[in-house]
LUMVEXKE-671578 format. One record per atom (N, C-alpha, C): residue number from 1; residue in three letters; z, x, y. Coordinates in steps of 0.1 Angstrom, whole numbers. Example, Ala and Ser with C-alpha at 12.3 -4.5 7.8 and 13.67 -1.06 7.14 Angstrom:
// LUMVEXKE-671578
1/ALA/78/132/-57 $
1/ALA/78/123/-45 $
1/ALA/78/132/-33 $
2/SER/71/128/-22 $
2/SER/71/137/-11 $
2/SER/79/129/0 $
// end
This chain:
// LUMVEXKE-671578
1/MET/689/-104/-356 $
1/MET/685/-115/-344 $
1/MET/681/-104/-333 $
2/GLN/690/-97/-334 $
2/GLN/690/-90/-317 $
2/GLN/676/-81/-318 $
3/ASN/673/-79/-334 $
3/ASN/662/-69/-335 $
3/ASN/651/-77/-338 $
4/GLN/648/-87/-338 $
4/GLN/637/-93/-339 $
4/GLN/630/-102/-324 $
5/ILE/647/-106/-316 $
5/ILE/644/-104/-302 $
5/ILE/632/-93/-296 $
6/LEU/642/-83/-300 $
6/LEU/634/-71/-293 $
6/LEU/617/-67/-299 $
7/SER/617/-73/-310 $
7/SER/605/-64/-318 $
7/SER/596/-76/-309 $
8/VAL/596/-95/-307 $
8/VAL/594/-102/-300 $
8/VAL/590/-98/-290 $
9/LEU/596/-96/-278 $
9/LEU/597/-89/-262 $
9/LEU/590/-74/-266 $
10/THR/588/-65/-272 $
10/THR/579/-57/-273 $
10/THR/563/-59/-278 $
11/ILE/563/-72/-287 $
11/ILE/548/-73/-290 $
11/ILE/541/-83/-276 $
12/ILE/550/-89/-266 $
12/ILE/548/-97/-261 $
12/ILE/545/-84/-248 $
13/VAL/549/-77/-243 $
13/VAL/552/-67/-231 $
13/VAL/536/-57/-239 $
14/SER/534/-54/-252 $
14/SER/523/-51/-254 $
14/SER/509/-52/-257 $
15/ILE/511/-70/-252 $
15/ILE/499/-77/-252 $
15/ILE/500/-81/-239 $
16/ILE/507/-83/-231 $
16/ILE/507/-79/-213 $
16/ILE/497/-70/-211 $
17/ALA/501/-59/-219 $
17/ALA/498/-43/-213 $
17/ALA/486/-45/-216 $
18/LEU/477/-44/-231 $
18/LEU/471/-41/-237 $
18/LEU/458/-53/-227 $
19/SER/459/-64/-221 $
19/SER/455/-76/-213 $
19/SER/450/-65/-202 $
20/PHE/460/-62/-196 $
20/PHE/454/-55/-179 $
20/PHE/445/-44/-185 $
21/SER/450/-36/-192 $
21/SER/440/-28/-196 $
21/SER/425/-31/-196 $
22/ILE/425/-43/-204 $
22/ILE/409/-44/-210 $
22/ILE/406/-51/-195 $
23/LEU/413/-60/-185 $
23/LEU/410/-63/-174 $
23/LEU/403/-51/-162 $
24/ALA/412/-42/-164 $
24/ALA/410/-28/-156 $
24/ALA/395/-24/-163 $
25/TYR/396/-26/-174 $
25/TYR/382/-18/-179 $
25/TYR/370/-23/-179 $
26/LYS/370/-36/-178 $
26/LYS/362/-46/-174 $
26/LYS/359/-43/-163 $
27/ARG/367/-44/-152 $
27/ARG/370/-46/-137 $
27/ARG/358/-34/-136 $
28/GLY/365/-16/-137 $
28/GLY/356/-4/-131 $
28/GLY/344/-6/-145 $
29/GLY/340/-11/-154 $
29/GLY/327/-10/-158 $
29/GLY/315/-17/-150 $
30/SER/323/-32/-144 $
30/SER/309/-37/-137 $
30/SER/308/-31/-122 $
31/MET/320/-18/-116 $
31/MET/316/-18/-104 $
31/MET/307/0/-110 $
32/GLU/310/0/-119 $
32/GLU/301/12/-123 $
32/GLU/288/9/-127 $
33/ASN/288/-2/-130 $
33/ASN/270/-8/-129 $
33/ASN/268/-13/-119 $
34/GLU/277/-16/-104 $
34/GLU/271/-21/-92 $
34/GLU/265/-9/-88 $
35/ASN/277/0/-85 $
35/ASN/268/20/-82 $
35/ASN/259/19/-89 $
36/HIS/256/19/-100 $
36/HIS/245/22/-100 $
36/HIS/233/17/-97 $
37/LEU/234/3/-95 $
37/LEU/222/-1/-94 $
37/LEU/222/-2/-73 $
38/PHE/234/-1/-69 $
38/PHE/236/1/-55 $
38/PHE/223/17/-56 $
39/LYS/225/32/-59 $
39/LYS/220/42/-60 $
39/LYS/204/36/-61 $
40/LEU/200/31/-70 $
40/LEU/190/31/-76 $
40/LEU/181/22/-68 $
41/LYS/185/13/-62 $
41/LYS/182/3/-50 $
41/LYS/177/11/-39 $
42/ILE/183/18/-36 $
42/ILE/182/30/-24 $
42/ILE/173/42/-26 $
43/GLU/170/48/-40 $
43/GLU/159/54/-40 $
43/GLU/146/42/-43 $
44/VAL/143/31/-45 $
44/VAL/133/22/-47 $
44/VAL/130/20/-32 $
45/TYR/139/14/-21 $
45/TYR/132/11/-13 $
45/TYR/133/19/-3 $
46/SER/136/32/-4 $
46/SER/136/43/3 $
46/SER/119/50/-4 $
47/LYS/116/48/-13 $
47/LYS/99/51/-20 $
47/LYS/92/35/-15 $
48/ILE/96/22/-17 $
48/ILE/88/14/-11 $
48/ILE/87/17/8 $
49/LEU/96/22/15 $
49/LEU/94/21/32 $
49/LEU/82/35/32 $
50/SER/84/44/26 $
50/SER/77/59/29 $
50/SER/60/51/21 $
51/GLU/60/47/9 $
51/GLU/44/41/3 $
51/GLU/41/29/17 $
52/LEU/50/27/22 $
52/LEU/45/14/33 $
52/LEU/41/18/43 $
53/TYR/47/28/48 $
53/TYR/44/33/58 $
53/TYR/30/45/62 $
54/LYS/31/45/46 $
54/LYS/20/60/44 $
54/LYS/4/53/45 $
55/LEU/5/36/37 $
55/LEU/-7/27/39 $
55/LEU/-12/20/51 $
56/LEU/3/19/58 $
56/LEU/-6/21/71 $
56/LEU/-9/30/82 $
57/ASP/-5/41/78 $
57/ASP/-13/51/83 $
57/ASP/-25/55/81 $
58/THR/-29/51/65 $
58/THR/-41/54/62 $
58/THR/-51/40/67 $
59/LEU/-45/37/68 $
59/LEU/-54/23/78 $
59/LEU/-60/25/88 $
60/GLN/-45/29/98 $
60/GLN/-47/35/114 $
60/GLN/-62/44/114 $
61/ASP/-59/56/102 $
61/ASP/-66/67/100 $
61/ASP/-83/60/99 $
62/HIS/-83/54/90 $
62/HIS/-97/47/91 $
62/HIS/-99/35/95 $
63/PHE/-91/27/105 $
63/PHE/-98/24/121 $
63/PHE/-109/32/130 $
64/LYS/-95/42/126 $
64/LYS/-100/54/140 $
64/LYS/-115/56/135 $
65/GLU/-118/62/123 $
65/GLU/-129/68/117 $
65/GLU/-142/54/116 $
66/LEU/-138/40/115 $
66/LEU/-144/27/117 $
66/LEU/-153/27/133 $
67/LYS/-143/30/140 $
67/LYS/-146/28/156 $
67/LYS/-156/41/159 $
68/GLN/-153/51/156 $
68/GLN/-161/64/158 $
68/GLN/-175/62/149 $
69/THR/-174/54/140 $
69/THR/-189/55/134 $
69/THR/-200/47/139 $
70/LEU/-196/35/147 $
70/LEU/-200/22/151 $
70/LEU/-212/24/162 $
71/ASP/-212/38/164 $
71/ASP/-226/39/169 $
71/ASP/-238/45/160 $
72/GLY/-239/46/146 $
72/GLY/-241/49/139 $
72/GLY/-255/36/136 $
73/PRO/-263/40/121 $
73/PRO/-274/32/116 $
73/PRO/-266/18/113 $
74/SER/-265/6/109 $
74/SER/-259/0/108 $
74/SER/-260/1/96 $
75/ILE/-270/1/85 $
75/ILE/-269/6/70 $
75/ILE/-256/16/70 $
76/GLU/-253/26/78 $
76/GLU/-245/38/76 $
76/GLU/-232/32/74 $
77/ILE/-232/21/88 $
77/ILE/-216/18/91 $
77/ILE/-214/11/78 $
78/ALA/-223/4/74 $
78/ALA/-218/-7/60 $
78/ALA/-216/0/51 $
79/THR/-220/12/48 $
79/THR/-214/18/35 $
79/THR/-203/24/37 $
80/LYS/-203/29/46 $
80/LYS/-189/40/53 $
80/LYS/-180/22/50 $
81/VAL/-181/19/61 $
81/VAL/-168/-1/59 $
81/VAL/-168/-3/46 $
82/GLU/-176/1/33 $
82/GLU/-169/-5/22 $
82/GLU/-166/6/16 $
83/ASP/-166/19/18 $
83/ASP/-160/30/14 $
83/ASP/-150/29/18 $
84/GLN/-143/27/30 $
84/GLN/-132/27/36 $
84/GLN/-123/18/26 $
85/ALA/-127/3/29 $
85/ALA/-121/-9/20 $
85/ALA/-116/-5/9 $
86/LYS/-126/0/-1 $
86/LYS/-122/6/-11 $
86/LYS/-114/13/-16 $
87/LYS/-111/26/-8 $
87/LYS/-101/31/-7 $
87/LYS/-87/30/-4 $
88/VAL/-84/17/7 $
88/VAL/-74/8/12 $
88/VAL/-74/-2/0 $
89/ASP/-83/-9/-9 $
89/ASP/-80/-14/-20 $
89/ASP/-73/-7/-30 $
90/ILE/-76/5/-35 $
90/ILE/-69/12/-46 $
90/ILE/-54/18/-38 $
91/LEU/-52/21/-25 $
91/LEU/-38/22/-20 $
91/LEU/-29/13/-21 $
92/CYS/-36/-4/-18 $
92/CYS/-27/-12/-20 $
92/CYS/-24/-17/-31 $
93/PHE/-27/-18/-43 $
93/PHE/-28/-18/-56 $
93/PHE/-21/-14/-61 $
94/GLU/-19/4/-60 $
94/GLU/-11/12/-67 $
94/GLU/0/9/-60 $
95/PHE/1/3/-45 $
95/PHE/14/-1/-42 $
95/PHE/19/-13/-46 $
96/LEU/10/-22/-50 $
96/LEU/14/-33/-59 $
96/LEU/20/-29/-72 $
97/ASP/14/-21/-79 $
97/ASP/21/-17/-87 $
97/ASP/29/-11/-91 $
98/PHE/35/-3/-78 $
98/PHE/49/5/-78 $
98/PHE/62/-6/-79 $
99/ILE/54/-16/-68 $
99/ILE/61/-28/-65 $
99/ILE/68/-38/-74 $
100/VAL/59/-40/-82 $
100/VAL/54/-47/-100 $
100/VAL/66/-37/-110 $
101/ASN/65/-26/-112 $
101/ASN/71/-19/-121 $
101/ASN/89/-21/-117 $
102/GLN/90/-20/-102 $
102/GLN/105/-23/-100 $
102/GLN/114/-33/-92 $
103/SER/104/-47/-97 $
103/SER/105/-60/-92 $
103/SER/121/-63/-102 $
104/LEU/120/-56/-110 $
104/LEU/138/-63/-118 $
104/LEU/146/-58/-106 $
105/ILE/146/-54/-93 $
105/ILE/156/-48/-85 $
105/ILE/154/-54/-72 $
106/ILE/145/-56/-69 $
106/ILE/138/-64/-58 $
106/ILE/144/-80/-58 $
107/PRO/152/-82/-52 $
107/PRO/154/-96/-43 $
107/PRO/141/-103/-41 $
108/GLU/138/-114/-50 $
108/GLU/124/-119/-50 $
108/GLU/119/-124/-32 $
109/SER/131/-126/-21 $
109/SER/127/-128/-9 $
109/SER/120/-120/-6 $
110/ILE/121/-106/-12 $
110/ILE/117/-92/-4 $
110/ILE/100/-91/-12 $
111/LEU/103/-93/-24 $
111/LEU/94/-96/-30 $
111/LEU/76/-98/-25 $
112/VAL/82/-107/-20 $
112/VAL/71/-122/-11 $
112/VAL/70/-112/-2 $
113/LYS/75/-107/3 $
113/LYS/75/-102/23 $
113/LYS/64/-92/16 $
114/LEU/69/-84/2 $
114/LEU/59/-73/2 $
114/LEU/48/-74/-4 $
115/THR/40/-84/-12 $
115/THR/29/-92/-19 $
115/THR/26/-95/-6 $
116/ASP/30/-107/5 $
116/ASP/23/-110/13 $
116/ASP/15/-100/21 $
117/PHE/20/-87/26 $
117/PHE/22/-77/32 $
117/PHE/7/-74/27 $
118/THR/3/-70/15 $
118/THR/-5/-62/9 $
118/THR/-18/-76/7 $
119/SER/-13/-86/6 $
119/SER/-26/-98/5 $
119/SER/-33/-96/13 $
120/LYS/-25/-98/30 $
120/LYS/-31/-93/44 $
120/LYS/-41/-86/41 $
121/ILE/-41/-76/37 $
121/ILE/-49/-60/39 $
121/ILE/-62/-64/24 $
122/ILE/-59/-70/11 $
122/ILE/-68/-71/5 $
122/ILE/-75/-81/8 $
123/ASP/-66/-93/11 $
123/ASP/-79/-108/10 $
123/ASP/-87/-106/29 $
124/ASN/-87/-93/33 $
124/ASN/-94/-92/47 $
124/ASN/-105/-86/49 $
125/ARG/-115/-90/36 $
125/ARG/-124/-83/37 $
125/ARG/-138/-85/43 $
126/GLU/-134/-104/44 $
126/GLU/-151/-106/50 $
126/GLU/-151/-111/62 $
127/LEU/-157/-98/69 $
127/LEU/-153/-103/83 $
127/LEU/-169/-99/91 $
128/PRO/-167/-103/105 $
128/PRO/-181/-111/108 $
128/PRO/-186/-97/113 $
129/ASP/-197/-97/124 $
129/ASP/-203/-82/127 $
129/ASP/-194/-74/131 $
130/HIS/-199/-63/133 $
130/HIS/-189/-52/135 $
130/HIS/-180/-50/147 $
131/TYR/-186/-55/155 $
131/TYR/-177/-55/170 $
131/TYR/-167/-62/172 $
132/SER/-168/-74/171 $
132/SER/-160/-84/166 $
132/SER/-148/-76/155 $
133/ALA/-150/-74/147 $
133/ALA/-144/-67/131 $
133/ALA/-133/-56/139 $
134/ILE/-137/-53/151 $
134/ILE/-127/-41/156 $
134/ILE/-115/-52/161 $
135/ASP/-116/-60/171 $
135/ASP/-107/-64/177 $
135/ASP/-99/-75/162 $
136/GLU/-107/-77/154 $
136/GLU/-98/-89/141 $
136/GLU/-94/-77/132 $
137/LEU/-96/-66/134 $
137/LEU/-88/-53/127 $
137/LEU/-75/-50/137 $
138/GLU/-82/-46/149 $
138/GLU/-64/-43/161 $
138/GLU/-55/-54/158 $
139/ASN/-60/-68/159 $
139/ASN/-49/-74/157 $
139/ASN/-40/-76/141 $
140/LEU/-50/-74/133 $
140/LEU/-42/-74/119 $
140/LEU/-34/-58/118 $
141/LEU/-41/-48/122 $
141/LEU/-28/-35/124 $
141/LEU/-13/-46/134 $
142/THR/-17/-50/144 $
142/THR/-9/-56/148 $
142/THR/6/-58/143 $
143/VAL/-5/-74/131 $
143/VAL/5/-78/124 $
143/VAL/12/-70/114 $
144/LEU/7/-58/109 $
144/LEU/10/-55/94 $
144/LEU/23/-46/101 $
145/MET/20/-41/111 $
145/MET/31/-35/118 $
145/MET/42/-42/124 $
146/GLU/45/-50/122 $
146/GLU/53/-59/127 $
146/GLU/61/-62/111 $
147/ASP/51/-66/105 $
147/ASP/57/-71/89 $
147/ASP/61/-58/84 $
148/ALA/59/-46/88 $
148/ALA/65/-36/78 $
148/ALA/77/-35/85 $
149/ASN/77/-36/95 $
149/ASN/94/-35/105 $
149/ASN/99/-46/99 $
150/ASN/99/-59/99 $
150/ASN/106/-66/90 $
150/ASN/105/-66/78 $
151/ILE/100/-62/71 $
151/ILE/107/-56/55 $
151/ILE/116/-43/56 $
152/ASN/111/-34/66 $
152/ASN/122/-25/67 $
152/ASN/143/-33/69 $
153/VAL/134/-43/78 $
153/VAL/150/-50/81 $
153/VAL/155/-55/71 $
154/ALA/141/-61/65 $
154/ALA/154/-72/48 $
154/ALA/157/-60/41 $
155/LEU/151/-50/35 $
155/LEU/157/-41/30 $
155/LEU/172/-33/31 $
156/ARG/172/-33/43 $
156/ARG/183/-23/48 $
156/ARG/194/-36/49 $
157/ASN/189/-52/56 $
157/ASN/202/-59/51 $
157/ASN/202/-62/36 $
158/ASP/196/-59/29 $
158/ASP/199/-66/14 $
158/ASP/205/-51/6 $
159/LEU/213/-35/17 $
159/LEU/221/-29/12 $
159/LEU/229/-27/18 $
160/HIS/229/-42/28 $
160/HIS/240/-41/38 $
160/HIS/245/-28/47 $
161/ILE/238/-20/52 $
161/ILE/233/-13/55 $
161/ILE/249/-9/66 $
162/GLU/246/-18/79 $
162/GLU/252/-15/90 $
162/GLU/265/-23/85 $
163/LYS/274/-31/75 $
163/LYS/286/-33/73 $
163/LYS/288/-15/65 $
164/LEU/282/-12/57 $
164/LEU/283/3/53 $
164/LEU/289/15/63 $
165/ASN/279/17/69 $
165/ASN/282/25/80 $
165/ASN/294/20/90 $
166/ILE/296/9/93 $
166/ILE/310/5/101 $
166/ILE/317/10/92 $
167/SER/317/7/78 $
167/SER/329/8/68 $
167/SER/336/22/69 $
168/MET/321/32/65 $
168/MET/321/49/68 $
168/MET/330/53/77 $
169/TYR/324/47/91 $
169/TYR/331/49/108 $
169/TYR/346/53/103 $
170/LYS/351/42/99 $
170/LYS/363/38/99 $
170/LYS/369/46/89 $
171/ARG/365/47/79 $
171/ARG/370/55/67 $
171/ARG/376/72/77 $
172/LEU/363/75/83 $
172/LEU/363/91/86 $
172/LEU/370/88/96 $
173/HIS/370/82/105 $
173/HIS/379/86/119 $
173/HIS/393/80/118 $
// end
């Protein structure tokens, strides 16, 4: 009788130990997946910001070049504007392709901001005469810079960078 009670207690303790082991394994696996996803997000977000600001720099360069060519013949201006617009469109579409390829790990709210950003560039093709276009393009560049900064903030918020910095500071001091 004592052997049977001892055997039953041993089985119960073994089942409890097995249960704790399974829970610990599942929790550890989940933590490992979360860490992997976080590292992946950091890489993708860094690339997004790099490409975003590269696109803005290119736009500003094209804008400066456009302002310098306004003194030339109108046919030359139209040709130059069209060439620049094609180059910018190619950059935008490459950026959108990158975003689509990474869309599994980018939250919907950030995807919307990124597509809205590129849409403002791509959809801004029909401008009036070139002198009023300069004012519109200057305004567009200002709006795009604000949008880029807002996207930067949204990416940092998604990663909870401020909380991580505080946590690291507390741990190190």
